N, CA and C atoms as a LAMMPS dump frame, in Angstrom:
ITEM: TIMESTEP
0
ITEM: NUMBER OF ATOMS
465
ITEM: BOX BOUNDS ff ff ff
-5.0000000000000000e+02 5.0000000000000000e+02
-5.0000000000000000e+02 5.0000000000000000e+02
-5.0000000000000000e+02 5.0000000000000000e+02
ITEM: ATOMS id mol type element x y z
1 1 1 N 395.42 -395.924 -286.432
2 1 2 C 395.647 -395.317 -285.135
3 1 3 C 394.805 -394.044 -284.929
4 2 1 N 394.731 -393.119 -285.918
5 2 2 C 393.884 -391.933 -285.714
6 2 3 C 392.416 -392.289 -285.466
7 3 1 N 391.925 -393.359 -286.078
8 3 2 C 390.534 -393.755 -285.859
9 3 3 C 390.317 -394.215 -284.419
10 4 1 N 391.264 -394.949 -283.873
11 4 2 C 391.148 -395.417 -282.49
12 4 3 C 391.233 -394.233 -281.522
13 5 1 N 392.161 -393.31 -281.772
14 5 2 C 392.274 -392.101 -280.94
15 5 3 C 390.966 -391.323 -280.993
16 6 1 N 390.419 -391.17 -282.198
17 6 2 C 389.174 -390.424 -282.374
18 6 3 C 388.024 -391.11 -281.634
19 7 1 N 387.968 -392.403 -281.723
20 7 2 C 386.917 -393.16 -281.045
21 7 3 C 386.988 -392.965 -279.531
22 8 1 N 388.164 -393.155 -278.966
23 8 2 C 388.322 -393.055 -277.512
24 8 3 C 388.092 -391.621 -277.034
25 9 1 N 388.761 -390.665 -277.662
26 9 2 C 388.618 -389.269 -277.243
27 9 3 C 387.21 -388.755 -277.524
28 10 1 N 386.616 -389.214 -278.625
29 10 2 C 385.266 -388.786 -278.981
30 10 3 C 384.197 -389.32 -278.042
31 11 1 N 384.464 -390.411 -277.387
32 11 2 C 383.538 -390.932 -276.378
33 11 3 C 383.818 -390.275 -275.025
34 12 1 N 385.1 -390.094 -274.686
35 12 2 C 385.447 -389.511 -273.396
36 12 3 C 385.015 -388.046 -273.258
37 13 1 N 385.145 -387.26 -274.326
38 13 2 C 384.823 -385.828 -274.233
39 13 3 C 383.396 -385.571 -273.76
40 14 1 N 382.36 -386.117 -274.425
41 14 2 C 381.01 -385.856 -273.914
42 14 3 C 380.749 -386.506 -272.56
43 15 1 N 381.386 -387.651 -272.297
44 15 2 C 381.208 -388.277 -270.985
45 15 3 C 381.783 -387.417 -269.859
46 16 1 N 382.925 -386.806 -270.123
47 16 2 C 383.522 -385.937 -269.108
48 16 3 C 382.645 -384.719 -268.845
49 17 1 N 382.164 -384.073 -269.911
50 17 2 C 381.304 -382.902 -269.723
51 17 3 C 380.017 -383.31 -269.002
52 18 1 N 379.447 -384.432 -269.395
53 18 2 C 378.22 -384.905 -268.74
54 18 3 C 378.479 -385.212 -267.26
55 19 1 N 379.644 -385.758 -266.956
56 19 2 C 380.007 -386.04 -265.563
57 19 3 C 380.162 -384.746 -264.777
58 20 1 N 380.863 -383.762 -265.351
59 20 2 C 381.012 -382.462 -264.687
60 20 3 C 379.631 -381.842 -264.453
61 21 1 N 378.784 -381.895 -265.478
62 21 2 C 377.449 -381.295 -265.412
63 21 3 C 376.604 -381.958 -264.32
64 22 1 N 376.508 -383.274 -264.38
65 22 2 C 375.692 -384.019 -263.423
66 22 3 C 376.206 -383.843 -261.996
67 23 1 N 377.51 -383.921 -261.823
68 23 2 C 378.105 -383.742 -260.493
69 23 3 C 377.802 -382.349 -259.95
70 24 1 N 377.908 -381.345 -260.813
71 24 2 C 377.635 -379.976 -260.389
72 24 3 C 376.195 -379.816 -259.932
73 25 1 N 375.26 -380.314 -260.737
74 25 2 C 373.845 -380.197 -260.374
75 25 3 C 373.581 -380.91 -259.053
76 26 1 N 374.088 -382.123 -258.904
77 26 2 C 373.84 -382.89 -257.682
78 26 3 C 374.453 -382.242 -256.449
79 27 1 N 375.693 -381.791 -256.565
80 27 2 C 376.346 -381.206 -255.383
81 27 3 C 375.727 -379.848 -255.045
82 28 1 N 375.285 -379.115 -256.052
83 28 2 C 374.613 -377.835 -255.781
84 28 3 C 373.283 -378.066 -255.063
85 29 1 N 372.567 -379.105 -255.47
86 29 2 C 371.265 -379.39 -254.871
87 29 3 C 371.366 -380.073 -253.51
88 30 1 N 372.336 -380.963 -253.364
89 30 2 C 372.386 -381.819 -252.178
90 30 3 C 373.586 -381.595 -251.267
91 31 1 N 374.6 -380.9 -251.745
92 31 2 C 375.836 -380.797 -250.982
93 31 3 C 375.993 -379.489 -250.238
94 32 1 N 377.021 -379.445 -249.445
95 32 2 C 377.38 -378.246 -248.699
96 32 3 C 378.274 -377.354 -249.549
97 33 1 N 378.554 -376.152 -249.044
98 33 2 C 379.499 -375.281 -249.743
99 33 3 C 380.875 -375.925 -249.826
100 34 1 N 381.252 -376.676 -248.799
101 34 2 C 382.544 -377.377 -248.816
102 34 3 C 382.57 -378.428 -249.927
103 35 1 N 381.454 -379.114 -250.122
104 35 2 C 381.379 -380.122 -251.191
105 35 3 C 381.437 -379.461 -252.557
106 36 1 N 380.786 -378.312 -252.697
107 36 2 C 380.835 -377.572 -253.963
108 36 3 C 382.28 -377.151 -254.247
109 37 1 N 382.959 -376.623 -253.231
110 37 2 C 384.349 -376.195 -253.404
111 37 3 C 385.242 -377.367 -253.792
112 38 1 N 385.032 -378.524 -253.173
113 38 2 C 385.828 -379.711 -253.505
114 38 3 C 385.589 -380.148 -254.946
115 39 1 N 384.328 -380.142 -255.362
116 39 2 C 384.015 -380.524 -256.736
117 39 3 C 384.639 -379.554 -257.726
118 40 1 N 384.535 -378.268 -257.453
119 40 2 C 385.113 -377.269 -258.369
120 40 3 C 386.62 -377.469 -258.499
121 41 1 N 387.269 -377.805 -257.394
122 41 2 C 388.707 -378.074 -257.445
123 41 3 C 389.001 -379.303 -258.301
124 42 1 N 388.179 -380.332 -258.169
125 42 2 C 388.387 -381.554 -258.953
126 42 3 C 388.104 -381.339 -260.443
127 43 1 N 387.149 -380.483 -260.749
128 43 2 C 386.861 -380.197 -262.158
129 43 3 C 388.073 -379.534 -262.81
130 44 1 N 388.734 -378.641 -262.069
131 44 2 C 389.914 -377.967 -262.629
132 44 3 C 391.103 -378.919 -262.677
133 45 1 N 391.381 -379.58 -261.564
134 45 2 C 392.509 -380.522 -261.504
135 45 3 C 392.043 -381.774 -260.792
136 46 1 N 391.953 -382.857 -261.47
137 46 2 C 392.503 -383.245 -262.765
138 46 3 C 391.558 -383.064 -263.953
139 47 1 N 390.31 -382.632 -263.723
140 47 2 C 389.302 -382.603 -264.784
141 47 3 C 389.736 -381.947 -266.087
142 48 1 N 390.182 -380.684 -266.004
143 48 2 C 390.575 -379.994 -267.236
144 48 3 C 391.81 -380.607 -267.876
145 49 1 N 392.666 -381.207 -267.053
146 49 2 C 393.878 -381.842 -267.587
147 49 3 C 393.55 -383.11 -268.379
148 50 1 N 392.393 -383.657 -268.166
149 50 2 C 391.933 -384.812 -268.95
150 50 3 C 391.037 -384.339 -270.091
151 51 1 N 390.125 -383.406 -269.794
152 51 2 C 389.151 -382.948 -270.774
153 51 3 C 389.79 -382.233 -271.97
154 52 1 N 390.696 -381.282 -271.727
155 52 2 C 391.267 -380.496 -272.832
156 52 3 C 392.041 -381.357 -273.838
157 53 1 N 392.9 -382.278 -273.384
158 53 2 C 393.549 -383.156 -274.369
159 53 3 C 392.549 -384.037 -275.131
160 54 1 N 391.487 -384.475 -274.451
161 54 2 C 390.464 -385.285 -275.135
162 54 3 C 389.774 -384.474 -276.213
163 55 1 N 389.41 -383.239 -275.891
164 55 2 C 388.742 -382.377 -276.867
165 55 3 C 389.672 -382.095 -278.049
166 56 1 N 390.936 -381.801 -277.759
167 56 2 C 391.909 -381.544 -278.828
168 56 3 C 392.141 -382.793 -279.683
169 57 1 N 392.258 -383.937 -279.033
170 57 2 C 392.466 -385.189 -279.775
171 57 3 C 391.252 -385.521 -280.63
172 58 1 N 390.06 -385.259 -280.111
173 58 2 C 388.842 -385.515 -280.876
174 58 3 C 388.82 -384.651 -282.127
175 59 1 N 389.041 -383.36 -281.947
176 59 2 C 389.016 -382.442 -283.09
177 59 3 C 390.13 -382.707 -284.084
178 60 1 N 391.345 -382.889 -283.587
179 60 2 C 392.484 -383.115 -284.479
180 60 3 C 392.385 -384.415 -285.257
181 61 1 N 392.041 -385.484 -284.561
182 61 2 C 391.927 -386.772 -285.26
183 61 3 C 390.727 -386.773 -286.197
184 62 1 N 389.659 -386.074 -285.809
185 62 2 C 388.492 -385.977 -286.69
186 62 3 C 388.812 -385.235 -287.979
187 63 1 N 389.574 -384.16 -287.873
188 63 2 C 389.975 -383.431 -289.086
189 63 3 C 390.857 -384.301 -289.967
190 64 1 N 391.76 -385.054 -289.345
191 64 2 C 392.641 -385.937 -290.11
192 64 3 C 391.845 -387.028 -290.829
193 65 1 N 390.938 -387.663 -290.107
194 65 2 C 390.14 -388.743 -290.692
195 65 3 C 389.206 -388.226 -291.771
196 66 1 N 388.609 -387.053 -291.519
197 66 2 C 387.59 -386.543 -292.428
198 66 3 C 388.086 -385.664 -293.549
199 67 1 N 389.406 -385.458 -293.659
200 67 2 C 389.906 -384.513 -294.656
201 67 3 C 389.573 -384.928 -296.088
202 68 1 N 389.47 -386.204 -296.349
203 68 2 C 389.17 -386.656 -297.707
204 68 3 C 387.723 -387.117 -297.868
205 69 1 N 386.934 -386.998 -296.811
206 69 2 C 385.541 -387.461 -296.866
207 69 3 C 384.607 -386.299 -297.139
208 70 1 N 383.517 -386.614 -297.789
209 70 2 C 382.495 -385.622 -298.093
210 70 3 C 381.152 -386.185 -297.664
211 71 1 N 380.164 -385.327 -297.633
212 71 2 C 378.821 -385.778 -297.333
213 71 3 C 378.195 -384.987 -296.2
214 72 1 N 376.899 -385.17 -296.056
215 72 2 C 376.101 -384.442 -295.07
216 72 3 C 376.575 -384.692 -293.634
217 73 1 N 376.877 -385.934 -293.306
218 73 2 C 377.293 -386.264 -291.941
219 73 3 C 378.65 -385.643 -291.596
220 74 1 N 379.594 -385.756 -292.517
221 74 2 C 380.921 -385.184 -292.296
222 74 3 C 380.816 -383.665 -292.198
223 75 1 N 380.01 -383.076 -293.063
224 75 2 C 379.848 -381.618 -293.051
225 75 3 C 379.213 -381.153 -291.736
226 76 1 N 378.242 -381.894 -291.24
227 76 2 C 377.632 -381.551 -289.952
228 76 3 C 378.647 -381.568 -288.826
229 77 1 N 379.505 -382.583 -288.822
230 77 2 C 380.541 -382.67 -287.795
231 77 3 C 381.531 -381.519 -287.933
232 78 1 N 381.895 -381.17 -289.167
233 78 2 C 382.828 -380.057 -289.405
234 78 3 C 382.245 -378.725 -288.938
235 79 1 N 380.968 -378.547 -289.128
236 79 2 C 380.314 -377.296 -288.719
237 79 3 C 380.219 -377.207 -287.2
238 80 1 N 379.899 -378.312 -286.534
239 80 2 C 379.731 -378.297 -285.078
240 80 3 C 381.043 -378.151 -284.319
241 81 1 N 382.124 -378.707 -284.831
242 81 2 C 383.367 -378.77 -284.054
243 81 3 C 383.924 -377.404 -283.647
244 82 1 N 383.946 -376.377 -284.506
245 82 2 C 384.446 -375.075 -284.035
246 82 3 C 383.612 -374.492 -282.89
247 83 1 N 382.295 -374.712 -282.913
248 83 2 C 381.442 -374.24 -281.829
249 83 3 C 381.755 -374.992 -280.536
250 84 1 N 381.966 -376.295 -280.653
251 84 2 C 382.303 -377.107 -279.481
252 84 3 C 383.631 -376.637 -278.876
253 85 1 N 384.629 -376.446 -279.728
254 85 2 C 385.947 -376.022 -279.248
255 85 3 C 385.887 -374.63 -278.627
256 86 1 N 385.23 -373.698 -279.306
257 86 2 C 385.137 -372.329 -278.778
258 86 3 C 384.375 -372.309 -277.462
259 87 1 N 383.281 -373.036 -277.388
260 87 2 C 382.496 -373.103 -276.162
261 87 3 C 383.328 -373.706 -275.026
262 88 1 N 384.087 -374.742 -275.347
263 88 2 C 384.93 -375.375 -274.333
264 88 3 C 386.045 -374.466 -273.85
265 89 1 N 386.742 -373.85 -274.797
266 89 2 C 387.915 -373.046 -274.433
267 89 3 C 387.573 -371.649 -273.938
268 90 1 N 386.537 -371.042 -274.501
269 90 2 C 386.225 -369.655 -274.169
270 90 3 C 385.164 -369.498 -273.08
271 91 1 N 384.396 -370.553 -272.828
272 91 2 C 383.346 -370.461 -271.807
273 91 3 C 383.593 -371.464 -270.679
274 92 1 N 383.657 -372.748 -271.012
275 92 2 C 383.74 -373.773 -269.961
276 92 3 C 385.024 -373.688 -269.133
277 93 1 N 386.15 -373.536 -269.785
278 93 2 C 387.415 -373.487 -269.039
279 93 3 C 387.487 -372.259 -268.133
280 94 1 N 387.231 -371.04 -268.656
281 94 2 C 387.263 -369.892 -267.736
282 94 3 C 386.23 -369.997 -266.607
283 95 1 N 385.033 -370.476 -266.919
284 95 2 C 384.021 -370.648 -265.872
285 95 3 C 384.531 -371.591 -264.793
286 96 1 N 385.102 -372.713 -265.193
287 96 2 C 385.605 -373.691 -264.221
288 96 3 C 386.681 -373.081 -263.329
289 97 1 N 387.576 -372.312 -263.922
290 97 2 C 388.669 -371.704 -263.153
291 97 3 C 388.131 -370.656 -262.179
292 98 1 N 387.268 -369.766 -262.665
293 98 2 C 386.698 -368.738 -261.784
294 98 3 C 385.858 -369.361 -260.672
295 99 1 N 385.014 -370.332 -261.028
296 99 2 C 384.171 -370.968 -260.015
297 99 3 C 385.016 -371.669 -258.958
298 100 1 N 386.105 -372.281 -259.372
299 100 2 C 387.003 -372.93 -258.425
300 100 3 C 387.602 -371.902 -257.463
301 101 1 N 388.089 -370.786 -258.007
302 101 2 C 388.681 -369.74 -257.165
303 101 3 C 387.661 -369.192 -256.18
304 102 1 N 386.46 -368.873 -256.665
305 102 2 C 385.442 -368.284 -255.806
306 102 3 C 384.947 -369.282 -254.76
307 103 1 N 384.759 -370.539 -255.165
308 103 2 C 384.282 -371.551 -254.209
309 103 3 C 385.321 -371.803 -253.123
310 104 1 N 386.59 -371.856 -253.508
311 104 2 C 387.632 -372.094 -252.503
312 104 3 C 387.751 -370.925 -251.532
313 105 1 N 387.335 -369.721 -251.97
314 105 2 C 387.343 -368.541 -251.091
315 105 3 C 386.027 -368.393 -250.338
316 106 1 N 385.071 -369.298 -250.598
317 106 2 C 383.779 -369.216 -249.931
318 106 3 C 382.875 -368.119 -250.474
319 107 1 N 383.149 -367.645 -251.685
320 107 2 C 382.382 -366.545 -252.29
321 107 3 C 381.192 -367.094 -253.082
322 108 1 N 380.191 -367.558 -252.379
323 108 2 C 378.988 -368.096 -253.011
324 108 3 C 377.94 -366.99 -253.1
325 109 1 N 378.197 -366.049 -253.983
326 109 2 C 377.33 -364.892 -254.139
327 109 3 C 376.621 -364.938 -255.491
328 110 1 N 375.952 -363.857 -255.841
329 110 2 C 375.214 -363.801 -257.109
330 110 3 C 376.138 -364.046 -258.295
331 111 1 N 377.32 -363.452 -258.262
332 111 2 C 378.298 -363.635 -259.347
333 111 3 C 378.617 -365.117 -259.534
334 112 1 N 378.829 -365.832 -258.447
335 112 2 C 379.133 -367.265 -258.516
336 112 3 C 377.998 -368.005 -259.222
337 113 1 N 376.757 -367.738 -258.817
338 113 2 C 375.632 -368.489 -259.365
339 113 3 C 375.289 -368.088 -260.798
340 114 1 N 375.571 -366.854 -261.188
341 114 2 C 375.385 -366.454 -262.592
342 114 3 C 376.39 -367.196 -263.471
343 115 1 N 377.64 -367.241 -263.044
344 115 2 C 378.668 -367.959 -263.812
345 115 3 C 378.388 -369.455 -263.783
346 116 1 N 377.892 -369.967 -262.655
347 116 2 C 377.515 -371.39 -262.564
348 116 3 C 376.43 -371.714 -263.584
349 117 1 N 375.425 -370.843 -263.695
350 117 2 C 374.348 -371.056 -264.671
351 117 3 C 374.896 -371.018 -266.095
352 118 1 N 375.808 -370.088 -266.366
353 118 2 C 376.436 -370.007 -267.695
354 118 3 C 377.216 -371.287 -267.989
355 119 1 N 377.946 -371.78 -266.992
356 119 2 C 378.716 -373.016 -267.177
357 119 3 C 377.793 -374.204 -267.459
358 120 1 N 376.693 -374.29 -266.747
359 120 2 C 375.751 -375.39 -266.976
360 120 3 C 375.124 -375.301 -268.365
361 121 1 N 374.772 -374.11 -268.799
362 121 2 C 374.214 -373.926 -270.139
363 121 3 C 375.234 -374.291 -271.215
364 122 1 N 376.461 -373.83 -271.052
365 122 2 C 377.521 -374.144 -272.015
366 122 3 C 377.835 -375.641 -272.013
367 123 1 N 377.83 -376.245 -270.83
368 123 2 C 378.083 -377.683 -270.739
369 123 3 C 376.992 -378.49 -271.413
370 124 1 N 375.731 -378.118 -271.183
371 124 2 C 374.619 -378.823 -271.833
372 124 3 C 374.689 -378.662 -273.349
373 125 1 N 375.076 -377.482 -273.801
374 125 2 C 375.231 -377.245 -275.246
375 125 3 C 376.31 -378.145 -275.828
376 126 1 N 377.463 -378.213 -275.142
377 126 2 C 378.549 -379.051 -275.664
378 126 3 C 378.217 -380.535 -275.616
379 127 1 N 377.538 -380.979 -274.569
380 127 2 C 377.14 -382.385 -274.511
381 127 3 C 376.227 -382.706 -275.688
382 128 1 N 375.29 -381.818 -275.968
383 128 2 C 374.366 -382.038 -277.085
384 128 3 C 375.113 -382.075 -278.419
385 129 1 N 375.976 -381.094 -278.654
386 129 2 C 376.721 -381.054 -279.925
387 129 3 C 377.658 -382.251 -280.062
388 130 1 N 378.319 -382.617 -278.98
389 130 2 C 379.208 -383.784 -279.032
390 130 3 C 378.418 -385.074 -279.232
391 131 1 N 377.254 -385.17 -278.628
392 131 2 C 376.413 -386.362 -278.833
393 131 3 C 375.977 -386.461 -280.294
394 132 1 N 375.654 -385.331 -280.907
395 132 2 C 375.311 -385.344 -282.336
396 132 3 C 376.507 -385.795 -283.17
397 133 1 N 377.706 -385.356 -282.79
398 133 2 C 378.901 -385.795 -283.511
399 133 3 C 379.159 -387.281 -283.319
400 134 1 N 378.936 -387.793 -282.112
401 134 2 C 379.091 -389.233 -281.872
402 134 3 C 378.091 -390.005 -282.736
403 135 1 N 376.841 -389.558 -282.735
404 135 2 C 375.802 -390.212 -283.54
405 135 3 C 376.214 -390.246 -285.019
406 136 1 N 376.645 -389.097 -285.55
407 136 2 C 377.034 -389.048 -286.96
408 136 3 C 378.283 -389.862 -287.233
409 137 1 N 379.203 -389.897 -286.264
410 137 2 C 380.402 -390.724 -286.418
411 137 3 C 380.061 -392.204 -286.473
412 138 1 N 379.125 -392.625 -285.635
413 138 2 C 378.695 -394.035 -285.671
414 138 3 C 378.006 -394.353 -286.991
415 139 1 N 377.243 -393.422 -287.508
416 139 2 C 376.612 -393.637 -288.818
417 139 3 C 377.65 -393.713 -289.924
418 140 1 N 378.655 -392.861 -289.851
419 140 2 C 379.728 -392.906 -290.854
420 140 3 C 380.492 -394.224 -290.802
421 141 1 N 380.658 -394.748 -289.611
422 141 2 C 381.371 -396.016 -289.44
423 141 3 C 380.455 -397.216 -289.663
424 142 1 N 379.198 -396.95 -290.047
425 142 2 C 378.194 -397.991 -290.321
426 142 3 C 377.892 -398.828 -289.084
427 143 1 N 378.035 -398.224 -287.9
428 143 2 C 377.689 -398.929 -286.666
429 143 3 C 376.293 -398.541 -286.192
430 144 1 N 375.739 -397.51 -286.824
431 144 2 C 374.407 -397.05 -286.478
432 144 3 C 373.704 -396.707 -287.78
433 145 1 N 372.528 -397.238 -287.961
434 145 2 C 371.798 -396.991 -289.202
435 145 3 C 371.022 -395.692 -289.094
436 146 1 N 371.035 -394.94 -290.17
437 146 2 C 370.246 -393.711 -290.218
438 146 3 C 368.793 -394.08 -290.299
439 147 1 N 367.917 -393.282 -289.656
440 147 2 C 366.484 -393.588 -289.732
441 147 3 C 365.968 -393.432 -291.157
442 148 1 N 365.053 -394.298 -291.527
443 148 2 C 364.451 -394.226 -292.845
444 148 3 C 363.34 -393.177 -292.796
445 149 1 N 363.355 -392.208 -293.739
446 149 2 C 362.295 -391.21 -293.744
447 149 3 C 360.914 -391.879 -293.852
448 150 1 N 359.914 -391.298 -293.191
449 150 2 C 358.597 -391.928 -293.093
450 150 3 C 357.934 -392.124 -294.45
451 151 1 N 358.171 -391.233 -295.411
452 151 2 C 357.52 -391.395 -296.704
453 151 3 C 358.128 -392.52 -297.543
454 152 1 N 359.295 -393.037 -297.17
455 152 2 C 359.944 -394.102 -297.912
456 152 3 C 359.61 -395.466 -297.294
457 153 1 N 359.213 -395.488 -296.042
458 153 2 C 358.921 -396.753 -295.361
459 153 3 C 357.753 -397.461 -296.025
460 154 1 N 357.884 -398.766 -296.039
461 154 2 C 356.796 -399.608 -296.567
462 154 3 C 356.224 -400.423 -295.425
463 155 1 N 354.901 -400.51 -295.356
464 155 2 C 354.27 -401.265 -294.276
465 155 3 C 354.22 -402.724 -294.592
């Protein structure tokens, strides 16, 4: 059961961040202030109510599954996870809440766009780190083969 939870939550977490990121970029480029405000509201509710449990389930089930495992891949995932969690809880969540409040008040000023840029940077960072964890998880589960170093390959 923990492996299935980890699989589902581990796939949903980066997909949710990527969806928030892509939607934000598109609505900022193509949408009105009203569309931006609507998106910010959706990111907070229901977005955070889905994202935070997924992130927690990913981390918790990963620690449970990996507690007896050793190796480079497991260690990489262990090192990345605290950064992912801290970035999510200390940067992405507050940014989403503040941006939602400011957008709903029509406050599209420099402060809004500075925090928006910070949120996009933090989101891109988490998508990258989570994608690396997905890649390493697939390798651990033998569903993805690690690349053979070039000096070992035979022609």
